Predicted model as a PDB file, atoms N, CA, C, CB and O in Angstrom, pLDDT in the B-factor column:
MODEL        1                                                                  
ATOM      1  N   MET A   1     121.258  95.619 109.221  1.00 53.00           N  
ATOM      2  CA  MET A   1     119.797  95.338 109.806  1.00 53.00           C  
ATOM      3  C   MET A   1     119.962  96.719 111.215  1.00 53.00           C  
ATOM      4  CB  MET A   1     119.580  93.175 110.525  1.00 53.00           C  
ATOM      5  O   MET A   1     121.059  96.954 111.721  1.00 53.00           O  
ATOM      6  N   ALA A   2     119.041  97.256 111.517  1.00 54.00           N  
ATOM      7  CA  ALA A   2     119.416  98.042 112.913  1.00 54.00           C  
ATOM      8  C   ALA A   2     118.561  96.905 113.933  1.00 54.00           C  
ATOM      9  CB  ALA A   2     118.698 100.022 113.011  1.00 54.00           C  
ATOM     10  O   ALA A   2     117.544  96.235 113.757  1.00 54.00           O  
ATOM     11  N   ASP A   3     119.525  97.059 115.079  1.00 52.00           N  
ATOM     12  CA  ASP A   3     119.618  96.501 116.224  1.00 52.00           C  
ATOM     13  C   ASP A   3     118.660  97.378 117.238  1.00 52.00           C  
ATOM     14  CB  ASP A   3     121.103  96.405 116.589  1.00 52.00           C  
ATOM     15  O   ASP A   3     118.815  98.596 117.317  1.00 52.00           O  
ATOM     16  N   VAL A   4     117.694  96.709 117.983  1.00 50.00           N  
ATOM     17  CA  VAL A   4     116.874  97.503 118.489  1.00 50.00           C  
ATOM     18  C   VAL A   4     117.375  98.451 120.075  1.00 50.00           C  
ATOM     19  CB  VAL A   4     115.683  96.536 118.603  1.00 50.00           C  
ATOM     20  O   VAL A   4     116.783  99.344 120.682  1.00 50.00           O  
ATOM     21  N   GLN A   5     118.890  97.668 120.374  1.00 62.00           N  
ATOM     22  CA  GLN A   5     119.542  98.317 121.363  1.00 62.00           C  
ATOM     23  C   GLN A   5     120.393  99.585 120.275  1.00 62.00           C  
ATOM     24  CB  GLN A   5     120.594  97.095 122.353  1.00 62.00           C  
ATOM     25  O   GLN A   5     120.531 100.761 120.613  1.00 62.00           O  
ATOM     26  N   GLU A   6     120.784  99.118 119.220  1.00 82.00           N  
ATOM     27  CA  GLU A   6     121.336 100.476 118.719  1.00 82.00           C  
ATOM     28  C   GLU A   6     120.106 101.819 118.315  1.00 82.00           C  
ATOM     29  CB  GLU A   6     122.241 100.034 117.247  1.00 82.00           C  
ATOM     30  O   GLU A   6     120.614 102.903 118.029  1.00 82.00           O  
ATOM     31  N   VAL A   7     118.627 101.737 118.299  1.00 89.00           N  
ATOM     32  CA  VAL A   7     117.632 102.830 117.917  1.00 89.00           C  
ATOM     33  C   VAL A   7     117.445 103.378 118.668  1.00 89.00           C  
ATOM     34  CB  VAL A   7     116.568 102.677 117.494  1.00 89.00           C  
ATOM     35  O   VAL A   7     117.541 102.596 119.614  1.00 89.00           O  
ATOM     36  N   VAL A   8     117.128 104.605 119.162  1.00 94.00           N  
ATOM     37  CA  VAL A   8     116.698 105.449 120.358  1.00 94.00           C  
ATOM     38  C   VAL A   8     115.692 106.449 119.331  1.00 94.00           C  
ATOM     39  CB  VAL A   8     118.201 106.347 121.348  1.00 94.00           C  
ATOM     40  O   VAL A   8     116.152 106.977 118.319  1.00 94.00           O  
ATOM     41  N   LEU A   9     114.589 106.574 119.665  1.00 96.00           N  
ATOM     42  CA  LEU A   9     113.708 107.623 118.625  1.00 96.00           C  
ATOM     43  C   LEU A   9     113.287 108.592 119.616  1.00 96.00           C  
ATOM     44  CB  LEU A   9     112.242 106.931 117.738  1.00 96.00           C  
ATOM     45  O   LEU A   9     112.944 108.231 120.741  1.00 96.00           O  
ATOM     46  N   SER A  10     113.295 109.859 119.238  1.00 97.00           N  
ATOM     47  CA  SER A  10     113.083 110.786 119.881  1.00 97.00           C  
ATOM     48  C   SER A  10     111.543 110.475 120.352  1.00 97.00           C  
ATOM     49  CB  SER A  10     113.424 111.999 119.121  1.00 97.00           C  
ATOM     50  O   SER A  10     110.861 109.539 119.935  1.00 97.00           O  
ATOM     51  N   LYS A  11     111.157 111.432 121.281  1.00 96.00           N  
ATOM     52  CA  LYS A  11     109.574 111.461 121.695  1.00 96.00           C  
ATOM     53  C   LYS A  11     108.997 111.957 120.321  1.00 96.00           C  
ATOM     54  CB  LYS A  11     109.130 112.616 123.122  1.00 96.00           C  
ATOM     55  O   LYS A  11     108.205 111.243 119.707  1.00 96.00           O  
ATOM     56  N   ARG A  12     109.299 112.893 119.951  1.00 97.00           N  
ATOM     57  CA  ARG A  12     108.705 113.293 118.639  1.00 97.00           C  
ATOM     58  C   ARG A  12     108.528 112.606 117.342  1.00 97.00           C  
ATOM     59  CB  ARG A  12     109.291 114.207 118.316  1.00 97.00           C  
ATOM     60  O   ARG A  12     107.641 112.705 116.494  1.00 97.00           O  
ATOM     61  N   GLU A  13     109.733 111.793 117.408  1.00 98.00           N  
ATOM     62  CA  GLU A  13     110.019 111.174 116.554  1.00 98.00           C  
ATOM     63  C   GLU A  13     108.412 110.116 116.291  1.00 98.00           C  
ATOM     64  CB  GLU A  13     111.483 110.549 116.967  1.00 98.00           C  
ATOM     65  O   GLU A  13     107.700 109.856 115.321  1.00 98.00           O  
ATOM     66  N   ARG A  14     108.418 109.816 117.529  1.00 97.00           N  
ATOM     67  CA  ARG A  14     107.161 108.551 118.067  1.00 97.00           C  
ATOM     68  C   ARG A  14     106.346 109.312 117.817  1.00 97.00           C  
ATOM     69  CB  ARG A  14     106.943 107.860 119.665  1.00 97.00           C  
ATOM     70  O   ARG A  14     105.769 109.126 116.746  1.00 97.00           O  
ATOM     71  N   GLN A  15     106.080 110.048 118.338  1.00 97.00           N  
ATOM     72  CA  GLN A  15     104.859 110.904 117.947  1.00 97.00           C  
ATOM     73  C   GLN A  15     104.259 111.453 116.538  1.00 97.00           C  
ATOM     74  CB  GLN A  15     105.068 111.959 118.578  1.00 97.00           C  
ATOM     75  O   GLN A  15     103.105 111.784 116.263  1.00 97.00           O  
ATOM     76  N   CYS A  16     105.209 111.440 115.894  1.00 98.00           N  
ATOM     77  CA  CYS A  16     104.744 111.578 114.190  1.00 98.00           C  
ATOM     78  C   CYS A  16     104.773 110.364 114.023  1.00 98.00           C  
ATOM     79  CB  CYS A  16     105.684 112.386 112.985  1.00 98.00           C  
ATOM     80  O   CYS A  16     103.897 110.190 113.176  1.00 98.00           O  
ATOM     81  N   LEU A  17     105.486 108.737 114.433  1.00 98.00           N  
ATOM     82  CA  LEU A  17     105.029 107.668 113.762  1.00 98.00           C  
ATOM     83  C   LEU A  17     103.922 107.256 113.986  1.00 98.00           C  
ATOM     84  CB  LEU A  17     105.669 106.792 113.839  1.00 98.00           C  
ATOM     85  O   LEU A  17     103.404 106.569 113.105  1.00 98.00           O  
ATOM     86  N   ARG A  18     103.079 107.554 115.377  1.00 97.00           N  
ATOM     87  CA  ARG A  18     101.954 107.437 115.739  1.00 97.00           C  
ATOM     88  C   ARG A  18     101.106 107.723 114.745  1.00 97.00           C  
ATOM     89  CB  ARG A  18     101.766 108.046 116.728  1.00 97.00           C  
ATOM     90  O   ARG A  18     100.538 106.785 114.185  1.00 97.00           O  
ATOM     91  N   TRP A  19     100.892 108.877 114.393  1.00 98.00           N  
ATOM     92  CA  TRP A  19     100.016 109.886 113.775  1.00 98.00           C  
ATOM     93  C   TRP A  19     100.316 109.346 112.160  1.00 98.00           C  
ATOM     94  CB  TRP A  19     100.501 111.683 114.197  1.00 98.00           C  
ATOM     95  O   TRP A  19      99.434 109.574 111.332  1.00 98.00           O  
ATOM     96  N   VAL A  20     101.394 108.727 111.784  1.00 98.00           N  
ATOM     97  CA  VAL A  20     101.336 108.195 110.324  1.00 98.00           C  
ATOM     98  C   VAL A  20     100.938 106.709 110.198  1.00 98.00           C  
ATOM     99  CB  VAL A  20     102.743 108.361 109.635  1.00 98.00           C  
ATOM    100  O   VAL A  20     100.639 106.136 109.151  1.00 98.00           O  
ATOM    101  N   GLU A  21     100.982 106.196 111.398  1.00 97.00           N  
ATOM    102  CA  GLU A  21     100.294 105.257 111.705  1.00 97.00           C  
ATOM    103  C   GLU A  21      98.698 104.943 111.310  1.00 97.00           C  
ATOM    104  CB  GLU A  21     100.494 105.338 112.840  1.00 97.00           C  
ATOM    105  O   GLU A  21      98.076 104.053 110.731  1.00 97.00           O  
ATOM    106  N   ARG A  22      98.382 106.366 112.054  1.00 97.00           N  
ATOM    107  CA  ARG A  22      97.004 106.314 111.980  1.00 97.00           C  
ATOM    108  C   ARG A  22      96.117 106.932 111.161  1.00 97.00           C  
ATOM    109  CB  ARG A  22      96.649 106.570 112.902  1.00 97.00           C  
ATOM    110  O   ARG A  22      95.012 107.461 111.283  1.00 97.00           O  
ATOM    111  N   GLY A  23      97.521 106.554 109.603  1.00 97.00           N  
ATOM    112  CA  GLY A  23      96.975 107.425 108.325  1.00 97.00           C  
ATOM    113  C   GLY A  23      96.760 109.130 108.301  1.00 97.00           C  
ATOM    114  O   GLY A  23      95.936 109.702 107.588  1.00 97.00           O  
ATOM    115  N   LYS A  24      97.760 109.841 109.315  1.00 98.00           N  
ATOM    116  CA  LYS A  24      97.751 111.355 108.892  1.00 98.00           C  
ATOM    117  C   LYS A  24      98.903 111.528 107.861  1.00 98.00           C  
ATOM    118  CB  LYS A  24      97.991 112.411 110.225  1.00 98.00           C  
ATOM    119  O   LYS A  24     100.005 110.994 107.732  1.00 98.00           O  
ATOM    120  N   SER A  25      98.321 112.339 107.281  1.00 98.00           N  
ATOM    121  CA  SER A  25      99.431 113.058 106.310  1.00 98.00           C  
ATOM    122  C   SER A  25     100.627 114.130 107.130  1.00 98.00           C  
ATOM    123  CB  SER A  25      98.465 114.094 105.123  1.00 98.00           C  
ATOM    124  O   SER A  25     100.524 114.464 108.310  1.00 98.00           O  
ATOM    125  N   SER A  26     101.638 114.513 106.293  1.00 98.00           N  
ATOM    126  CA  SER A  26     102.407 115.407 107.698  1.00 98.00           C  
ATOM    127  C   SER A  26     101.887 116.907 107.373  1.00 98.00           C  
ATOM    128  CB  SER A  26     104.524 115.384 107.726  1.00 98.00           C  
ATOM    129  O   SER A  26     102.718 117.768 107.659  1.00 98.00           O  
ATOM    130  N   TRP A  27     100.701 117.370 106.845  1.00 98.00           N  
ATOM    131  CA  TRP A  27     100.405 118.404 106.826  1.00 98.00           C  
ATOM    132  C   TRP A  27      99.398 118.410 108.161  1.00 98.00           C  
ATOM    133  CB  TRP A  27      99.976 118.747 105.487  1.00 98.00           C  
ATOM    134  O   TRP A  27      99.617 119.236 109.047  1.00 98.00           O  
ATOM    135  N   ALA A  28      98.277 117.456 108.282  1.00 98.00           N  
ATOM    136  CA  ALA A  28      97.532 116.614 109.239  1.00 98.00           C  
ATOM    137  C   ALA A  28      98.429 116.865 110.635  1.00 98.00           C  
ATOM    138  CB  ALA A  28      97.448 114.895 108.696  1.00 98.00           C  
ATOM    139  O   ALA A  28      98.167 117.545 111.627  1.00 98.00           O  
ATOM    140  N   ILE A  29      99.666 115.985 110.285  1.00 98.00           N  
ATOM    141  CA  ILE A  29     100.055 115.914 111.809  1.00 98.00           C  
ATOM    142  C   ILE A  29     100.734 117.461 112.270  1.00 98.00           C  
ATOM    143  CB  ILE A  29     101.300 114.539 112.047  1.00 98.00           C  
ATOM    144  O   ILE A  29     100.765 118.060 113.345  1.00 98.00           O  
ATOM    145  N   ALA A  30     101.008 117.627 111.541  1.00 98.00           N  
ATOM    146  CA  ALA A  30     101.976 119.451 111.641  1.00 98.00           C  
ATOM    147  C   ALA A  30     100.949 120.261 112.311  1.00 98.00           C  
ATOM    148  CB  ALA A  30     102.416 120.487 109.788  1.00 98.00           C  
ATOM    149  O   ALA A  30     101.114 121.012 113.273  1.00 98.00           O  
ATOM    150  N   VAL A  31      99.766 119.981 111.611  1.00 98.00           N  
ATOM    151  CA  VAL A  31      98.589 121.018 112.314  1.00 98.00           C  
ATOM    152  C   VAL A  31      98.073 120.006 114.220  1.00 98.00           C  
ATOM    153  CB  VAL A  31      96.633 121.058 110.678  1.00 98.00           C  
ATOM    154  O   VAL A  31      97.801 120.592 115.267  1.00 98.00           O  
ATOM    155  N   ILE A  32      98.101 118.988 114.079  1.00 97.00           N  
ATOM    156  CA  ILE A  32      97.969 118.391 115.214  1.00 97.00           C  
ATOM    157  C   ILE A  32      98.927 119.043 116.615  1.00 97.00           C  
ATOM    158  CB  ILE A  32      98.296 116.959 114.818  1.00 97.00           C  
ATOM    159  O   ILE A  32      98.586 119.592 117.663  1.00 97.00           O  
ATOM    160  N   LEU A  33     100.143 118.701 116.078  1.00 97.00           N  
ATOM    161  CA  LEU A  33     101.750 119.375 116.493  1.00 97.00           C  
ATOM    162  C   LEU A  33     101.897 120.811 116.952  1.00 97.00           C  
ATOM    163  CB  LEU A  33     102.749 119.376 115.194  1.00 97.00           C  
ATOM    164  O   LEU A  33     102.602 121.312 117.828  1.00 97.00           O  
ATOM    165  N   CYS A  34     101.433 121.082 116.502  1.00 98.00           N  
ATOM    166  CA  CYS A  34     101.262 122.512 115.970  1.00 98.00           C  
ATOM    167  C   CYS A  34     103.024 122.615 115.650  1.00 98.00           C  
ATOM    168  CB  CYS A  34     100.446 123.847 117.320  1.00 98.00           C  
ATOM    169  O   CYS A  34     103.833 122.549 116.576  1.00 98.00           O  
ATOM    170  N   VAL A  35     103.283 122.718 114.755  1.00 98.00           N  
ATOM    171  CA  VAL A  35     104.962 122.614 114.269  1.00 98.00           C  
ATOM    172  C   VAL A  35     104.421 122.985 112.702  1.00 98.00           C  
ATOM    173  CB  VAL A  35     106.008 120.669 114.511  1.00 98.00           C  
ATOM    174  O   VAL A  35     103.243 123.264 112.483  1.00 98.00           O  
ATOM    175  N   SER A  36     105.411 122.947 111.700  1.00 98.00           N  
ATOM    176  CA  SER A  36     105.619 122.921 110.671  1.00 98.00           C  
ATOM    177  C   SER A  36     105.541 122.010 109.872  1.00 98.00           C  
ATOM    178  CB  SER A  36     106.312 123.256 110.630  1.00 98.00           C  
ATOM    179  O   SER A  36     106.123 121.137 110.515  1.00 98.00           O  
ATOM    180  N   GLU A  37     105.210 121.469 108.785  1.00 98.00           N  
ATOM    181  CA  GLU A  37     105.126 120.538 107.684  1.00 98.00           C  
ATOM    182  C   GLU A  37     106.474 119.878 107.594  1.00 98.00           C  
ATOM    183  CB  GLU A  37     104.723 121.234 106.344  1.00 98.00           C  
ATOM    184  O   GLU A  37     106.803 118.692 107.611  1.00 98.00           O  
ATOM    185  N   ASN A  38     107.308 121.247 107.469  1.00 98.00           N  
ATOM    186  CA  ASN A  38     109.035 120.576 107.411  1.00 98.00           C  
ATOM    187  C   ASN A  38     109.239 120.333 108.460  1.00 98.00           C  
ATOM    188  CB  ASN A  38     110.324 121.389 106.976  1.00 98.00           C  
ATOM    189  O   ASN A  38     109.879 119.290 108.327  1.00 98.00           O  
ATOM    190  N   THR A  39     109.149 120.599 109.953  1.00 98.00           N  
ATOM    191  CA  THR A  39     109.518 119.790 111.168  1.00 98.00           C  
ATOM    192  C   THR A  39     109.086 118.768 110.763  1.00 98.00           C  
ATOM    193  CB  THR A  39     109.046 120.102 112.499  1.00 98.00           C  
ATOM    194  O   THR A  39     110.101 118.206 110.351  1.00 98.00           O  
ATOM    195  N   VAL A  40     107.812 117.755 110.492  1.00 98.00           N  
ATOM    196  CA  VAL A  40     107.286 116.688 110.704  1.00 98.00           C  
ATOM    197  C   VAL A  40     108.259 115.897 109.835  1.00 98.00           C  
ATOM    198  CB  VAL A  40     105.822 116.656 110.447  1.00 98.00           C  
ATOM    199  O   VAL A  40     108.873 114.948 110.324  1.00 98.00           O  
ATOM    200  N   ASN A  41     108.405 116.229 108.665  1.00 98.00           N  
ATOM    201  CA  ASN A  41     109.118 115.823 107.497  1.00 98.00           C  
ATOM    202  C   ASN A  41     110.482 115.379 108.077  1.00 98.00           C  
ATOM    203  CB  ASN A  41     109.225 117.002 106.380  1.00 98.00           C  
ATOM    204  O   ASN A  41     110.941 114.262 107.837  1.00 98.00           O  
ATOM    205  N   PHE A  42     111.093 116.260 108.823  1.00 98.00           N  
ATOM    206  CA  PHE A  42     112.147 116.108 109.594  1.00 98.00           C  
ATOM    207  C   PHE A  42     112.130 114.862 110.747  1.00 98.00           C  
ATOM    208  CB  PHE A  42     112.297 117.411 110.176  1.00 98.00           C  
ATOM    209  O   PHE A  42     113.204 114.275 110.883  1.00 98.00           O  
ATOM    210  N   HIS A  43     111.346 114.554 111.325  1.00 98.00           N  
ATOM    211  CA  HIS A  43     111.305 114.160 112.543  1.00 98.00           C  
ATOM    212  C   HIS A  43     110.873 112.615 111.296  1.00 98.00           C  
ATOM    213  CB  HIS A  43     110.131 115.108 113.971  1.00 98.00           C  
ATOM    214  O   HIS A  43     111.978 112.174 110.979  1.00 98.00           O  
ATOM    215  N   ILE A  44     110.426 112.273 111.008  1.00 98.00           N  
ATOM    216  CA  ILE A  44     109.821 110.950 109.921  1.00 98.00           C  
ATOM    217  C   ILE A  44     111.127 110.721 109.552  1.00 98.00           C  
ATOM    218  CB  ILE A  44     108.631 111.280 108.415  1.00 98.00           C  
ATOM    219  O   ILE A  44     111.848 109.878 110.087  1.00 98.00           O  
ATOM    220  N   LYS A  45     111.622 111.836 108.171  1.00 98.00           N  
ATOM    221  CA  LYS A  45     112.982 111.309 107.546  1.00 98.00           C  
ATOM    222  C   LYS A  45     113.917 110.807 108.761  1.00 98.00           C  
ATOM    223  CB  LYS A  45     113.806 112.584 106.644  1.00 98.00           C  
ATOM    224  O   LYS A  45     114.351 109.660 108.649  1.00 98.00           O  
ATOM    225  N   ASN A  46     114.267 111.532 109.893  1.00 98.00           N  
ATOM    226  CA  ASN A  46     115.145 110.711 111.065  1.00 98.00           C  
ATOM    227  C   ASN A  46     115.124 109.622 111.374  1.00 98.00           C  
ATOM    228  CB  ASN A  46     115.059 111.004 112.130  1.00 98.00           C  
ATOM    229  O   ASN A  46     116.124 108.904 111.375  1.00 98.00           O  
ATOM    230  N   ALA A  47     113.535 109.120 111.832  1.00 97.00           N  
ATOM    231  CA  ALA A  47     112.780 107.931 112.056  1.00 97.00           C  
ATOM    232  C   ALA A  47     113.026 106.993 111.270  1.00 97.00           C  
ATOM    233  CB  ALA A  47     111.551 108.077 112.025  1.00 97.00           C  
ATOM    234  O   ALA A  47     113.112 105.805 111.583  1.00 97.00           O  
ATOM    235  N   MET A  48     113.229 107.714 109.609  1.00 97.00           N  
ATOM    236  CA  MET A  48     113.918 106.531 108.931  1.00 97.00           C  
ATOM    237  C   MET A  48     114.783 106.121 108.633  1.00 97.00           C  
ATOM    238  CB  MET A  48     113.798 106.301 108.276  1.00 97.00           C  
ATOM    239  O   MET A  48     114.980 104.950 108.307  1.00 97.00           O  
ATOM    240  N   ARG A  49     115.574 107.057 108.672  1.00 97.00           N  
ATOM    241  CA  ARG A  49     117.053 106.980 108.698  1.00 97.00           C  
ATOM    242  C   ARG A  49     117.861 105.750 109.549  1.00 97.00           C  
ATOM    243  CB  ARG A  49     117.476 108.322 109.275  1.00 97.00           C  
ATOM    244  O   ARG A  49     118.523 104.802 109.127  1.00 97.00           O  
ATOM    245  N   LYS A  50     117.479 106.228 111.094  1.00 96.00           N  
ATOM    246  CA  LYS A  50     117.998 105.480 112.534  1.00 96.00           C  
ATOM    247  C   LYS A  50     117.207 104.258 111.925  1.00 96.00           C  
ATOM    248  CB  LYS A  50     117.431 106.195 114.395  1.00 96.00           C  
ATOM    249  O   LYS A  50     118.069 103.584 111.361  1.00 96.00           O  
ATOM    250  N   LEU A  51     115.952 103.635 111.765  1.00 96.00           N  
ATOM    251  CA  LEU A  51     115.728 102.630 111.429  1.00 96.00           C  
ATOM    252  C   LEU A  51     115.844 101.904 109.631  1.00 96.00           C  
ATOM    253  CB  LEU A  51     114.629 102.710 112.048  1.00 96.00           C  
ATOM    254  O   LEU A  51     115.112 101.098 109.058  1.00 96.00           O  
ATOM    255  N   GLU A  52     116.711 102.408 109.313  1.00 95.00           N  
ATOM    256  CA  GLU A  52     117.419 102.054 107.626  1.00 95.00           C  
ATOM    257  C   GLU A  52     116.056 101.110 106.979  1.00 95.00           C  
ATOM    258  CB  GLU A  52     119.353 100.756 107.689  1.00 95.00           C  
ATOM    259  O   GLU A  52     115.955  99.975 106.514  1.00 95.00           O  
ATOM    260  N   THR A  53     115.230 102.094 107.196  1.00 97.00           N  
ATOM    261  CA  THR A  53     113.645 102.102 106.200  1.00 97.00           C  
ATOM    262  C   THR A  53     113.563 103.157 105.042  1.00 97.00           C  
ATOM    263  CB  THR A  53     112.182 102.557 107.234  1.00 97.00           C  
ATOM    264  O   THR A  53     113.701 104.373 105.176  1.00 97.00           O  
ATOM    265  N   THR A  54     113.319 102.494 103.913  1.00 97.00           N  
ATOM    266  CA  THR A  54     112.893 103.820 102.719  1.00 97.00           C  
ATOM    267  C   THR A  54     111.316 104.498 102.433  1.00 97.00           C  
ATOM    268  CB  THR A  54     113.253 103.182 101.145  1.00 97.00           C  
ATOM    269  O   THR A  54     111.082 105.193 101.444  1.00 97.00           O  
ATOM    270  N   SER A  55     110.054 104.084 103.724  1.00 97.00           N  
ATOM    271  CA  SER A  55     109.361 104.701 103.595  1.00 97.00           C  
ATOM    272  C   SER A  55     108.402 104.443 104.799  1.00 97.00           C  
ATOM    273  CB  SER A  55     109.072 104.632 102.422  1.00 97.00           C  
ATOM    274  O   SER A  55     108.349 103.517 105.608  1.00 97.00           O  
ATOM    275  N   ARG A  56     107.795 105.377 104.669  1.00 97.00           N  
ATOM    276  CA  ARG A  56     106.627 106.054 105.887  1.00 97.00           C  
ATOM    277  C   ARG A  56     106.389 104.967 106.753  1.00 97.00           C  
ATOM    278  CB  ARG A  56     104.978 106.606 105.276  1.00 97.00           C  
ATOM    279  O   ARG A  56     106.687 104.831 107.939  1.00 97.00           O  
ATOM    280  N   THR A  57     105.591 103.943 105.686  1.00 97.00           N  
ATOM    281  CA  THR A  57     104.925 102.605 106.649  1.00 97.00           C  
ATOM    282  C   THR A  57     105.792 101.650 106.993  1.00 97.00           C  
ATOM    283  CB  THR A  57     103.810 101.743 105.963  1.00 97.00           C  
ATOM    284  O   THR A  57     105.620 100.898 107.952  1.00 97.00           O  
ATOM    285  N   GLN A  58     107.206 101.617 105.887  1.00 97.00           N  
ATOM    286  CA  GLN A  58     108.112 100.686 106.306  1.00 97.00           C  
ATOM    287  C   GLN A  58     108.445 100.788 107.588  1.00 97.00           C  
ATOM    288  CB  GLN A  58     109.167 100.698 105.617  1.00 97.00           C  
ATOM    289  O   GLN A  58     108.614  99.749 108.227  1.00 97.00           O  
ATOM    290  N   CYS A  59     108.608 102.096 108.229  1.00 97.00           N  
ATOM    291  CA  CYS A  59     109.301 102.848 108.722  1.00 97.00           C  
ATOM    292  C   CYS A  59     108.260 102.201 110.589  1.00 97.00           C  
ATOM    293  CB  CYS A  59     109.253 104.678 107.797  1.00 97.00           C  
ATOM    294  O   CYS A  59     108.429 101.505 111.590  1.00 97.00           O  
ATOM    295  N   VAL A  60     107.311 103.048 109.952  1.00 98.00           N  
ATOM    296  CA  VAL A  60     105.759 102.145 111.267  1.00 98.00           C  
ATOM    297  C   VAL A  60     106.089 101.147 111.477  1.00 98.00           C  
ATOM    298  CB  VAL A  60     104.046 101.729 110.825  1.00 98.00           C  
ATOM    299  O   VAL A  60     106.391 100.709 112.587  1.00 98.00           O  
ATOM    300  N   VAL A  61     106.109 100.215 109.812  1.00 97.00           N  
ATOM    301  CA  VAL A  61     105.977  98.336 111.069  1.00 97.00           C  
ATOM    302  C   VAL A  61     107.116  98.414 111.533  1.00 97.00           C  
ATOM    303  CB  VAL A  61     105.851  96.356 110.291  1.00 97.00           C  
ATOM    304  O   VAL A  61     106.916  98.827 112.676  1.00 97.00           O  
ATOM    305  N   LYS A  62     108.213  98.287 111.401  1.00 96.00           N  
ATOM    306  CA  LYS A  62     109.126  98.617 111.969  1.00 96.00           C  
ATOM    307  C   LYS A  62     109.413  98.873 113.317  1.00 96.00           C  
ATOM    308  CB  LYS A  62     109.315  99.288 111.481  1.00 96.00           C  
ATOM    309  O   LYS A  62     109.675  97.989 114.133  1.00 96.00           O  
ATOM    310  N   ALA A  63     109.346 100.612 113.669  1.00 96.00           N  
ATOM    311  CA  ALA A  63     109.342 100.416 114.666  1.00 96.00           C  
ATOM    312  C   ALA A  63     108.471  99.791 115.431  1.00 96.00           C  
ATOM    313  CB  ALA A  63     109.536 101.146 114.917  1.00 96.00           C  
ATOM    314  O   ALA A  63     108.780  99.318 116.524  1.00 96.00           O  
ATOM    315  N   ARG A  64     107.257  99.731 114.906  1.00 95.00           N  
ATOM    316  CA  ARG A  64     106.203  98.775 115.813  1.00 95.00           C  
ATOM    317  C   ARG A  64     106.600  97.330 116.079  1.00 95.00           C  
ATOM    318  CB  ARG A  64     104.774  98.640 115.074  1.00 95.00           C  
ATOM    319  O   ARG A  64     105.911  96.881 116.995  1.00 95.00           O  
ATOM    320  N   ARG A  65     107.419  96.499 115.628  1.00 95.00           N  
ATOM    321  CA  ARG A  65     107.939  95.486 115.856  1.00 95.00           C  
ATOM    322  C   ARG A  65     109.024  95.291 116.710  1.00 95.00           C  
ATOM    323  CB  ARG A  65     108.126  95.130 114.940  1.00 95.00           C  
ATOM    324  O   ARG A  65     109.444  94.220 117.148  1.00 95.00           O  
ATOM    325  N   LEU A  66     109.508  96.598 116.941  1.00 93.00           N  
ATOM    326  CA  LEU A  66     110.876  96.907 117.828  1.00 93.00           C  
ATOM    327  C   LEU A  66     110.559  96.845 118.975  1.00 93.00           C  
ATOM    328  CB  LEU A  66     111.585  98.193 117.704  1.00 93.00           C  
ATOM    329  O   LEU A  66     111.153  96.464 119.983  1.00 93.00           O  
ATOM    330  N   GLY A  67     109.312  97.350 118.741  1.00 93.00           N  
ATOM    331  CA  GLY A  67     108.947  98.030 120.074  1.00 93.00           C  
ATOM    332  C   GLY A  67     108.838  99.274 120.767  1.00 93.00           C  
ATOM    333  O   GLY A  67     108.857  99.449 121.986  1.00 93.00           O  
ATOM    334  N   LEU A  68     108.745  99.953 120.033  1.00 94.00           N  
ATOM    335  CA  LEU A  68     109.942 101.423 119.843  1.00 94.00           C  
ATOM    336  C   LEU A  68     108.367 102.054 119.603  1.00 94.00           C  
ATOM    337  CB  LEU A  68     111.608 101.574 118.075  1.00 94.00           C  
ATOM    338  O   LEU A  68     108.390 103.268 119.809  1.00 94.00           O  
ATOM    339  N   LEU A  69     107.381 101.697 119.329  1.00 93.00           N  
ATOM    340  CA  LEU A  69     105.806 103.000 119.268  1.00 93.00           C  
ATOM    341  C   LEU A  69     105.061 102.316 120.875  1.00 93.00           C  
ATOM    342  CB  LEU A  69     104.118 102.609 117.172  1.00 93.00           C  
ATOM    343  O   LEU A  69     103.932 102.756 121.090  1.00 93.00           O  
ATOM    344  N   GLU A  70     105.598 101.345 121.919  1.00 81.00           N  
ATOM    345  CA  GLU A  70     104.976 101.237 122.734  1.00 81.00           C  
ATOM    346  C   GLU A  70     104.451 102.479 123.958  1.00 81.00           C  
ATOM    347  CB  GLU A  70     105.573 100.310 123.017  1.00 81.00           C  
ATOM    348  O   GLU A  70     103.693 102.160 124.875  1.00 81.00           O  
TER     349      GLU A  70                                                      
ENDMDL                                                                          
END                                                                             
C-alpha cells in the first residue's frame, strides 16, 4: 500500500481530485481549468497510479484520508 511519505501529488492532480470530489465530470473539470478533457484524465490517472487505486472515487477517498487534499 502507498505510504503517505512516498506519495506526492502535483498541484494539478490535487486540483482535479478536488473537483472529482465535488462530483464534476472530466469534461466539466476541463472547462473549469481551461485544459482539455484528455489532460484532466491524464492527471487523474496519474493520481490513481500513485495512490494505487482503481477508481476515481477510491482515489479521492484515499487522498483525503492521507491528507493530500488539504
